[in-house]
Structure formats: structure tokens, C-alpha cells
NULUM-760761 format. One record per residue (C-alpha): x, z, y; residue number from 1. Coordinates in steps of 0.2 Angstrom, whole numbers, m for minus. Example, Ala and Ser with C-alpha at 12.3 -4.5 7.8 and 13.67 -1.06 7.14 Angstrom:
+-------+-------+-------+-----+
!    c1 !    c3 !    c2 !   i !
+-------+-------+-------+-----+
!    62 !    39 !   m22 !   1 !
!    68 !    36 !    m5 !   2 !
+-------+-------+-------+-----+
***
This chain:
+-------+-------+-------+-----+
!    c1 !    c3 !    c2 !   i !
+-------+-------+-------+-----+
!   m10 !  m119 !    m9 !   1 !
!   m17 !  m126 !     7 !   2 !
!    m1 !  m123 !    17 !   3 !
!     9 !  m131 !     3 !   4 !
!    m2 !  m146 !     4 !   5 !
!    m1 !  m147 !    23 !   6 !
!    18 !  m146 !    23 !   7 !
!    18 !  m160 !    10 !   8 !
!     6 !  m171 !    19 !   9 !
!    16 !  m169 !    36 !  10 !
!    32 !  m174 !    27 !  11 !
!    23 !  m189 !    19 !  12 !
!    17 !  m194 !    37 !  13 !
!    35 !  m193 !    43 !  14 !
!    42 !  m203 !    29 !  15 !
!    29 !  m217 !    32 !  16 !
!    33 !  m217 !    50 !  17 !
!    51 !  m220 !    46 !  18 !
!    47 !  m234 !    33 !  19 !
!    36 !  m243 !    46 !  20 !
!    50 !  m242 !    59 !  21 !
!    63 !  m248 !    47 !  22 !
!    52 !  m262 !    41 !  23 !
!    49 !  m268 !    59 !  24 !
!    67 !  m268 !    63 !  25 !
!    72 !  m276 !    47 !  26 !
!    60 !  m290 !    48 !  27 !
!    58 !  m293 !    67 !  28 !
!    73 !  m286 !    76 !  29 !
!    87 !  m292 !    65 !  30 !
!    83 !  m310 !    61 !  31 !
!    87 !  m323 !    75 !  32 !
!    70 !  m331 !    74 !  33 !
!    57 !  m321 !    65 !  34 !
!    43 !  m333 !    71 !  35 !
!    51 !  m346 !    59 !  36 !
!    51 !  m333 !    45 !  37 !
!    32 !  m330 !    48 !  38 !
!    28 !  m348 !    49 !  39 !
!    29 !  m352 !    31 !  40 !
!    37 !  m368 !    23 !  41 !
!    24 !  m380 !    30 !  42 !
!    28 !  m376 !    48 !  43 !
!    25 !  m387 !    63 !  44 !
!    32 !  m386 !    81 !  45 !
!    14 !  m382 !    87 !  46 !
!    12 !  m368 !    74 !  47 !
!    29 !  m361 !    78 !  48 !
!    25 !  m360 !    97 !  49 !
!     9 !  m352 !    94 !  50 !
!    17 !  m339 !    82 !  51 !
!    30 !  m334 !    95 !  52 !
!    16 !  m332 !   108 !  53 !
!     5 !  m322 !    97 !  54 !
!    19 !  m310 !    91 !  55 !
!    25 !  m308 !   109 !  56 !
!    43 !  m313 !   104 !  57 !
!    47 !  m317 !   122 !  58 !
!    46 !  m298 !   126 !  59 !
!    59 !  m285 !   123 !  60 !
!    61 !  m277 !   106 !  61 !
!    55 !  m260 !   111 !  62 !
!    39 !  m268 !   118 !  63 !
!    37 !  m278 !   102 !  64 !
!    38 !  m262 !    92 !  65 !
!    25 !  m254 !   103 !  66 !
!    13 !  m268 !   100 !  67 !
!    17 !  m267 !    82 !  68 !
!    13 !  m248 !    81 !  69 !
!    m3 !  m249 !    92 !  70 !
!    m9 !  m263 !    81 !  71 !
!    m9 !  m251 !    66 !  72 !
!   m19 !  m238 !    75 !  73 !
!   m30 !  m248 !    87 !  74 !
!   m29 !  m266 !    81 !  75 !
!   m21 !  m281 !    89 !  76 !
!   m26 !  m299 !    95 !  77 !
!   m17 !  m314 !    88 !  78 !
!   m23 !  m328 !    99 !  79 !
!   m42 !  m330 !    96 !  80 !
!   m42 !  m319 !    81 !  81 !
!   m44 !  m300 !    82 !  82 !
!   m35 !  m289 !    69 !  83 !
!   m45 !  m273 !    66 !  84 !
!   m35 !  m257 !    64 !  85 !
!   m26 !  m253 !    54 !  86 !
!   m18 !  m270 !    58 !  87 !
!    m3 !  m274 !    47 !  88 !
!    m1 !  m291 !    54 !  89 !
!    m8 !  m308 !    53 !  90 !
!    m3 !  m321 !    40 !  91 !
!     0 !  m338 !    47 !  92 !
!     0 !  m345 !    30 !  93 !
!   m16 !  m339 !    24 !  94 !
!   m24 !  m338 !    41 !  95 !
!   m31 !  m321 !    39 !  96 !
!   m26 !  m303 !    43 !  97 !
!   m14 !  m296 !    31 !  98 !
!   m24 !  m281 !    27 !  99 !
!   m39 !  m291 !    22 ! 100 !
!   m29 !  m300 !     9 ! 101 !
!   m21 !  m284 !     2 ! 102 !
!   m38 !  m276 !     0 ! 103 !
!   m44 !  m291 !    m9 ! 104 !
!   m30 !  m289 !   m21 ! 105 !
!   m28 !  m270 !   m22 ! 106 !
!   m43 !  m267 !   m34 ! 107 !
!   m34 !  m278 !   m47 ! 108 !
!   m18 !  m268 !   m45 ! 109 !
!   m27 !  m251 !   m45 ! 110 !
!   m37 !  m256 !   m61 ! 111 !
!   m21 !  m261 !   m70 ! 112 !
!   m11 !  m245 !   m64 ! 113 !
!   m25 !  m233 !   m68 ! 114 !
!   m29 !  m239 !   m86 ! 115 !
!   m11 !  m242 !   m91 ! 116 !
!    m5 !  m225 !   m84 ! 117 !
!   m18 !  m215 !   m93 ! 118 !
!   m14 !  m224 !  m109 ! 119 !
!     5 !  m222 !  m108 ! 120 !
!     4 !  m204 !  m102 ! 121 !
!    m8 !  m198 !  m116 ! 122 !
!     1 !  m208 !  m130 ! 123 !
!    19 !  m205 !  m123 ! 124 !
!    17 !  m187 !  m119 ! 125 !
!     8 !  m184 !  m136 ! 126 !
!    21 !  m193 !  m146 ! 127 !
!    35 !  m183 !  m137 ! 128 !
!    27 !  m166 !  m141 ! 129 !
!    24 !  m172 !  m159 ! 130 !
!    42 !  m176 !  m161 ! 131 !
!    48 !  m160 !  m153 ! 132 !
!    37 !  m149 !  m164 ! 133 !
!    44 !  m159 !  m179 ! 134 !
!    62 !  m158 !  m173 ! 135 !
!    75 !  m163 !  m185 ! 136 !
!    62 !  m170 !  m198 ! 137 !
!    59 !  m188 !  m203 ! 138 !
!    44 !  m188 !  m192 ! 139 !
!    54 !  m184 !  m177 ! 140 !
!    67 !  m197 !  m181 ! 141 !
!    54 !  m211 !  m184 ! 142 !
!    45 !  m207 !  m168 ! 143 !
!    61 !  m208 !  m158 ! 144 !
!    66 !  m224 !  m167 ! 145 !
!    50 !  m233 !  m163 ! 146 !
!    50 !  m227 !  m145 ! 147 !
!    68 !  m234 !  m143 ! 148 !
!    62 !  m251 !  m150 ! 149 !
!    47 !  m251 !  m138 ! 150 !
!    58 !  m246 !  m123 ! 151 !
!    70 !  m261 !  m127 ! 152 !
!    56 !  m274 !  m127 ! 153 !
!    53 !  m282 !  m110 ! 154 !
!    35 !  m284 !  m103 ! 155 !
!    36 !  m303 !  m101 ! 156 !
!    42 !  m306 !  m119 ! 157 !
!    30 !  m294 !  m127 ! 158 !
!    15 !  m300 !  m116 ! 159 !
!    18 !  m318 !  m121 ! 160 !
!    19 !  m314 !  m139 ! 161 !
!     4 !  m302 !  m139 ! 162 !
!    m7 !  m315 !  m130 ! 163 !
!    m2 !  m329 !  m142 ! 164 !
!    m6 !  m318 !  m157 ! 165 !
!   m20 !  m307 !  m152 ! 166 !
!   m29 !  m319 !  m140 ! 167 !
!   m25 !  m337 !  m145 ! 168 !
!   m23 !  m336 !  m164 ! 169 !
!   m33 !  m321 !  m170 ! 170 !
!   m45 !  m320 !  m156 ! 171 !
!   m46 !  m301 !  m157 ! 172 !
!   m45 !  m299 !  m138 ! 173 !
!   m53 !  m309 !  m124 ! 174 !
!   m41 !  m318 !  m112 ! 175 !
!   m33 !  m307 !   m99 ! 176 !
!   m42 !  m308 !   m82 ! 177 !
!   m49 !  m297 !   m68 ! 178 !
!   m68 !  m294 !   m66 ! 179 !
!   m73 !  m281 !   m53 ! 180 !
!   m79 !  m265 !   m61 ! 181 !
!   m96 !  m264 !   m53 ! 182 !
!  m100 !  m282 !   m58 ! 183 !
!   m97 !  m279 !   m76 ! 184 !
!   m88 !  m264 !   m83 ! 185 !
!   m87 !  m271 !  m100 ! 186 !
!   m79 !  m287 !   m95 ! 187 !
!   m68 !  m277 !   m83 ! 188 !
!   m61 !  m267 !   m97 ! 189 !
!   m60 !  m281 !  m109 ! 190 !
!   m50 !  m292 !   m97 ! 191 !
!   m37 !  m279 !   m94 ! 192 !
!   m36 !  m272 !  m112 ! 193 !
!   m21 !  m283 !  m116 ! 194 !
!   m11 !  m280 !  m100 ! 195 !
!   m15 !  m261 !  m101 ! 196 !
!    m8 !  m259 !  m119 ! 197 !
!     7 !  m270 !  m116 ! 198 !
!    12 !  m261 !  m100 ! 199 !
!     8 !  m244 !  m109 ! 200 !
!    18 !  m248 !  m124 ! 201 !
!    34 !  m251 !  m114 ! 202 !
!    32 !  m237 !  m102 ! 203 !
!    25 !  m225 !  m114 ! 204 !
!    41 !  m225 !  m124 ! 205 !
!    50 !  m218 !  m109 ! 206 !
!    38 !  m203 !  m108 ! 207 !
!    40 !  m200 !  m127 ! 208 !
!    59 !  m198 !  m126 ! 209 !
!    58 !  m188 !  m110 ! 210 !
!    44 !  m176 !  m116 ! 211 !
!    53 !  m173 !  m132 ! 212 !
!    69 !  m169 !  m124 ! 213 !
!    60 !  m158 !  m111 ! 214 !
!    50 !  m149 !  m124 ! 215 !
!    65 !  m145 !  m135 ! 216 !
!    74 !  m137 !  m120 ! 217 !
!    59 !  m127 !  m115 ! 218 !
!    56 !  m121 !  m133 ! 219 !
!    74 !  m113 !  m133 ! 220 !
!    71 !  m104 !  m116 ! 221 !
!    71 !   m85 !  m117 ! 222 !
!    53 !   m83 !  m111 ! 223 !
!    47 !   m93 !  m125 ! 224 !
!    56 !   m83 !  m138 ! 225 !
!    49 !   m67 !  m130 ! 226 !
!    31 !   m73 !  m132 ! 227 !
!    35 !   m78 !  m149 ! 228 !
!    42 !   m61 !  m153 ! 229 !
!    27 !   m53 !  m146 ! 230 !
!    17 !   m61 !  m160 ! 231 !
!     8 !   m74 !  m149 ! 232 !
!    m1 !   m88 !  m159 ! 233 !
!     9 !  m104 !  m161 ! 234 !
!    m4 !  m114 !  m152 ! 235 !
!    m4 !  m102 !  m137 ! 236 !
!    15 !  m103 !  m136 ! 237 !
!    15 !  m122 !  m136 ! 238 !
!     0 !  m125 !  m124 ! 239 !
!     1 !  m110 !  m112 ! 240 !
!    20 !  m108 !  m110 ! 241 !
!    31 !  m122 !  m118 ! 242 !
!    20 !  m137 !  m113 ! 243 !
!    18 !  m132 !   m95 ! 244 !
!    36 !  m129 !   m93 ! 245 !
!    41 !  m146 !  m101 ! 246 !
!    29 !  m156 !   m90 ! 247 !
!    38 !  m154 !   m73 ! 248 !
!    51 !  m168 !   m76 ! 249 !
!    38 !  m179 !   m84 ! 250 !
!    27 !  m177 !   m69 ! 251 !
!    42 !  m182 !   m58 ! 252 !
!    45 !  m198 !   m67 ! 253 !
!    26 !  m201 !   m67 ! 254 !
!    24 !  m199 !   m49 ! 255 !
!    38 !  m213 !   m46 ! 256 !
!    30 !  m224 !   m59 ! 257 !
!    13 !  m223 !   m53 ! 258 !
!    18 !  m227 !   m35 ! 259 !
!    28 !  m242 !   m41 ! 260 !
!    12 !  m248 !   m51 ! 261 !
!     1 !  m245 !   m36 ! 262 !
!    13 !  m255 !   m25 ! 263 !
!    12 !  m270 !   m37 ! 264 !
!    16 !  m272 !   m55 ! 265 !
!    25 !  m288 !   m52 ! 266 !
!    31 !  m293 !   m70 ! 267 !
!    14 !  m288 !   m78 ! 268 !
!     3 !  m297 !   m65 ! 269 !
!    14 !  m312 !   m66 ! 270 !
!    14 !  m312 !   m85 ! 271 !
!    m4 !  m311 !   m87 ! 272 !
!    m9 !  m321 !   m71 ! 273 !
!   m18 !  m306 !   m63 ! 274 !
!   m22 !  m308 !   m44 ! 275 !
!   m14 !  m292 !   m39 ! 276 !
!    m2 !  m286 !   m26 ! 277 !
!    13 !  m289 !   m37 ! 278 !
!     9 !  m307 !   m39 ! 279 !
!     4 !  m308 !   m20 ! 280 !
!    22 !  m302 !   m17 ! 281 !
!    30 !  m316 !   m27 ! 282 !
!    19 !  m329 !   m19 ! 283 !
!    23 !  m323 !    m2 ! 284 !
!    41 !  m324 !    m5 ! 285 !
!    39 !  m341 !   m11 ! 286 !
!    29 !  m346 !     4 ! 287 !
!    41 !  m337 !    16 ! 288 !
!    26 !  m327 !    22 ! 289 !
!    35 !  m314 !    32 ! 290 !
!    19 !  m304 !    38 ! 291 !
!    12 !  m303 !    21 ! 292 !
!    29 !  m297 !    13 ! 293 !
!    29 !  m283 !    27 ! 294 !
!    11 !  m278 !    22 ! 295 !
!    16 !  m277 !     4 ! 296 !
!    31 !  m266 !     8 ! 297 !
!    20 !  m254 !    18 ! 298 !
!     7 !  m253 !     5 ! 299 !
!    20 !  m250 !    m9 ! 300 !
!    28 !  m237 !     2 ! 301 !
!    11 !  m228 !     5 ! 302 !
!     7 !  m229 !   m13 ! 303 !
!    23 !  m221 !   m18 ! 304 !
!    22 !  m207 !    m5 ! 305 !
!     4 !  m203 !    m9 ! 306 !
!     7 !  m203 !   m28 ! 307 !
!    22 !  m191 !   m25 ! 308 !
!    11 !  m179 !   m14 ! 309 !
!    m2 !  m179 !   m28 ! 310 !
!    12 !  m175 !   m41 ! 311 !
!    18 !  m161 !   m29 ! 312 !
!     1 !  m154 !   m29 ! 313 !
!     1 !  m154 !   m48 ! 314 !
!    18 !  m145 !   m48 ! 315 !
!     9 !  m131 !   m39 ! 316 !
!    m5 !  m130 !   m51 ! 317 !
!     7 !  m130 !   m66 ! 318 !
!    20 !  m119 !   m59 ! 319 !
!    15 !  m106 !   m45 ! 320 !
!    33 !  m104 !   m41 ! 321 !
!    33 !  m121 !   m32 ! 322 !
!    21 !  m115 !   m19 ! 323 !
!    33 !  m101 !   m14 ! 324 !
!    48 !  m112 !   m13 ! 325 !
+-------+-------+-------+-----+
***
């Protein structure tokens, strides 16, 4: 198991190095004037000159790349400002290191991703297993029909309607907002309740259909028929054998989905005005804040890679054959 995880972590490190390199060349080496892209919309000639000097754009591209890499591991100076390692750049729009802004926004995104993913995994997988065990009956058809309706609704539409009905009119839920967990855990959960369930309703429908399909296929496998023929209880057949085999494709999708959410739930955060990384990405694009956009890309890539490493570890727990392969 340890060797399996080490291989996955080494592979993740290589992928992140490729992403960092691709990000640098995409944003700095290809554009004619990356300083102007980093300056934002309200750019003055003095600010533009200072950015060129701070980024070392008068040096060769390999040298700029070297400064970019060393900044991540050892920090970097931008004029009178020192950016501590890991330095992902300096925002000349916000006038602060990129990582400081990202770490200020990340708790909101983490809270949204954690709560929503728990809900849509539990509800979605549970509904999918329920439908599979009632295959062909009206309960199966009703569950699949409801999941199809939920999957067809967009977050921005459902979020606006749910907020108007549940918050503004009926006042059953508090207005969506982010409160730090350690400040007030009740307000933290209450402020995120509507975004959690809105996101979970749309995403959970996908897991319902995927789990149902995977569970039906697994129940028809020869090894499941064998354990049934041996007289094993139905509960043991479903839990110990069929469920474990059906979870592999579900975990694959979950790893990608969790990485996307941790990299910024753009639509959900924008719909409910939550100050997370997704909304920061939209603001950075609108302000032409190139260093911040690069930081969001790197954070999203890191979240995606680490989420998939975690899912690979769960593969090894669920199916020991994965460790051998």
C-alpha cells in the first residue's frame, strides 16, 4: 500500500511540475507584453514600468522561468515587497501576494465543496443503489425520472428560485453567506445550507444514475451469482460484494468533481455571492489580473491532482487488485 501511494504521489508531483511549466509559458512566454496583462484595467505608465522591472521581463525567457520556479520554493521580491514561499506571484491589482488572497478565499470554497460533496455522494449513491435493487419496478422508474429532472436544471436557475422561495418569501433558511467555522459553527452551516443543497441536488442526480447503472452491471457478474448460489444473505451480497464493485466508476467521477469544486465552484459561488476561489477567478478575469488568474489555475490543478490521488488510495482499499496493478 505504501509503495502504491508513493508511486501515485511521485506521478502527482510530475503532473504539477508540467502544469506549472505550461502555465508560465502560456501566460508569460507567449504574450507580447505580459506586463500589460498583469497591470489590470487601471494601468498607468509608471505602474507598467514597475511591473516590467519587478517581473524581470528584460531578461531571457529561461531566466524568467528560473525566477518563477525559485519563487515557488524560496520566495521572491517584487520591488519593496517580499513574497514568501510558496510564491505564486504578486497581484498588482490587489497589491498583495497571490497566495495570500487565495488562502483568504479558500476556506469558503473548501466549506462549500466539503458540505455539498458529502450530501450529493450520500443521497446520490443511496438513491442509485435503491433504484438498482428495485430494478424494473415503479420505484426504479420514479427515481430515475426525478434524477433526470434534477440533472436538467442549472444551478443558476435553481439557486435563484430556491433563494426567492425559501429565503425571501418563506424565510425557512437564512440568507446565503460565509461565516468562518471557528467563529460560529451554527452560522457557518446555516449560511451554506442553501448553496449545499442546490449544488447537491444537481450533482447528486448524476451519481444516482451512474450508481444505478454500475450496480445493475455488478449484480449480473458471475462472482455475485456465485455468492448468491452459496446461500449468502442478500445484505452481505449487496454490501460486501456488489456495492464494492460498483463504487469504482463512481469514485472516478467523484475524484474529478471534488477537484473541480476545490478549484472553485464558479457558478455556485457567483449565484450565491460567496467569496470563494470561483468568484475570485471571475473577478480576476474581469480586472485582467494575470498573476491572480495564474494562481487560481495552479490551485485548481493542485486540488484536482490531490483529489485524484486520494481517490486512487480509496481504489486500493476497495479493490486490492489495484495495488498489484
